[in-house]
N, C-alpha and C positions, 0 to 999 in steps of 0.2 A: 566588163568582166564581173562575174558573179562573186559576191562577198559570201564565202562559205565558212565564216567563223561560227563557233558553237552557238552563240546567241542567235544569229541569223537562222541557223538550221532549226533551232527549237521553235522560233517564231513561225517559220515556214511550215513546220509540221503541225503546229497548232491551227494555222489557217487552213491547211489541207484537210485536217480532221473536221473543222467547222464546215467547210464546203461539202464534204462527203456526207456528213450527218444531216445537213440542211437539205441537200438534194434527195436523200433517202426519205425524209419526211414529206418533201414536196411530191415525189413520185408516189409515195404511199397514199397521200391524200387523193390524188387522181384515181388510183386503183380502188381505194375504199369507196369513193363516191360512185364510180362506175359499177362496182359490185352491188352497192345498195340500190342503184337505179335499174338493175336488172340485167346488166351485161356480165356474163360469166367469163369473158375472155381474160381479164386480169387475174382472176383466181386460178384459172386453168394454167396460167403461165407462172404462177407462184409470186405474183406481184403484190398481193394484199398482205404485206408484211412490212415491219419497220426494220428488218434486217438489211443493213446497207449493201451487203454483197449482192442481194437480189436486184438492186437498182443501179449497179455500177456498169458503165459502158467502158470496155477496155481502152479504146482510143480516147474517149472523153476524160477518163480518170488519169491517163498518162499526161494529157494536156493540162489538167488541173495541177498536177505536180510540177510540170514545166512552168506553168504560169506563176505558181507560188514562189519559185526561185528566180524567175526572170522578170516578172512584172509585165509580161507581154503574152497575149493570146486569149484563148477562151477554152472552157471545158464544159462538160455536160454529163448528165446522168442518162441511163437507158430509158427512152420514152415508153410510157405505158400504152400498150395497144388497146384501143377502144373501138367497139363496133356499135355505132349509134342505132343500128337497126334493132338492137335488143332493148333500148331505153323505153321505159313506159311513157315518158313525155319527151320525145326526141329533141324538140327545140329547147325546152328548159334545161334538160339534163346535159345536152351538148355544151351549152354555155356554162352551166354551173360546174360541170366536171372539169372544165378548163380553169375556171376561176378559183376553185378550192386549192389548187397548187400554190399560187401566190398568196392566197389567204392564209394557208398553213404557215408560210414563212413570216407573215406579219404577226401571227399569234406567237411563234417562237421568238421573234424579235422583242415583243412586249414582255414575254416571260424572262428573257435574259437581260432586258433593260432594267427590270425592277431592282435586283441587287446592286447594279451599278448606280442607279439613281439614289438608292439609300446611302451608298458610300459617298457620293458627291454631296448629298444633303447633310451628311454628318459634320461637314466642315473640316474633317481630318484629311491629311494627304492621302490620296488614293494609292494603295500598295502597288508596287511594280513587281508583280510576280506572274507565274504561269496561269493561275486561276483567273486573275483579272484580265489577262491577255485573252484567255479563252472566252470569257464573258463578252468582251468587246468584239472579238472575232465573230461570235455567234450573232450578236446584234447587227454588226455591219454587214456580214454575209447575207443574213436573211432579209434585211431591208434591200440590199443590192439585188438579190434573186427575185424578190417580189416586184421591184420596179422594172428590172430587166425583162422579166417574163411577161409583163403587161405591155411591152412594145407590140403594136398591132402588125407584126410581120411574121409570116410562117417561117419556121415551125414553132414559134413561141405561142404561149397561151393567149396573149392579147389578140392574136388573129382570130381565134375562136370566139373570144368574148365580144370582139367588135362585130362578128357576124350576127350576134344577137340583136343588133340594131337594124339589120336588114329585113326585108319582107320575108326572105327565105334564107335561113342560116346555112343552107347547103347550095346556095346560088352558084351555078357552074362558072359564070363569068368571074365572080369574086374569087373563087378558089382557083380558077385557072391562072389569074394574076398572082395570087398569093404563092401558089406552089412553084411558079416559075421565077418570079421576081423577088419574092420575100427573102429567100436565102441569099440571093445575089446582093441585095441591098444590105442585108444584115451582116453577112460575113465579109463583104467588100469593105464596109465601114470599119469593122473591127480588125480585120487582118491585112487587107490589101492597102488601104490608104496610109496607115502608119508606116508600112514598108516603103512607100513612095515618098515619105517625108511630109505627108499631108495630115491634117488633124482629123480625128474620128468625130464626125458630127454628132454621133449619139452621146458622146461624153459630155457635150455641152448641156444636154438635157438630164442624163442619168445621174451624173455626179452631184450637181446642185440639189436635185430632188432627194437623192439618197442622204446627203449630208444634212439637209433640212429635216428629214424624218428622224434621223439619228439624234440630232440635237433636240427635236421635239420630245422624243421618248426619254431622253436623259434630263430634260428640263434645264438645258443650258442655253 
């Protein structure tokens, strides 16, 4: 049963805002790099902007809200359409266009970690207020998004980054496997296994890595 007292609602709203803002920056980074690399597609579709509304997927946003209150599920932003045929350097730009999304989240995490680290280093008790909660939410969400998106399974960015280590980044056998089995493995692990009472194997990797990086940035 969901705990819907006022404090829980405020915290959930803070985390929803953190996710939506972080996803907007993530998708903007993809769009901006593709635009810089010569692909006009994102600009034509109004995606070269930091306006979160341009990057919201209706279903993905609804599931983000559900996840914030229930602690179960997954959400997503609207993927940026990219046509690598426009890229000046197709191999390089295909990989870097994918990588800048998680990289933008790492940069945000560092920015929001700085005031938290200063508060912790002061030796004074860390205030328990909305501002500090938002700072921590932005830190944790952005580290989580960066780590999650680097999983080498389609449709996540890690599948494109991994293709950079292949002889041909557009290898049909590789992408044939990724397009068919990547989503099955990914969403099966996140959504289906927990419903069957089985552990999500991705959590055993993602959570320790996320927690390690959060502690590293906070210096604790």
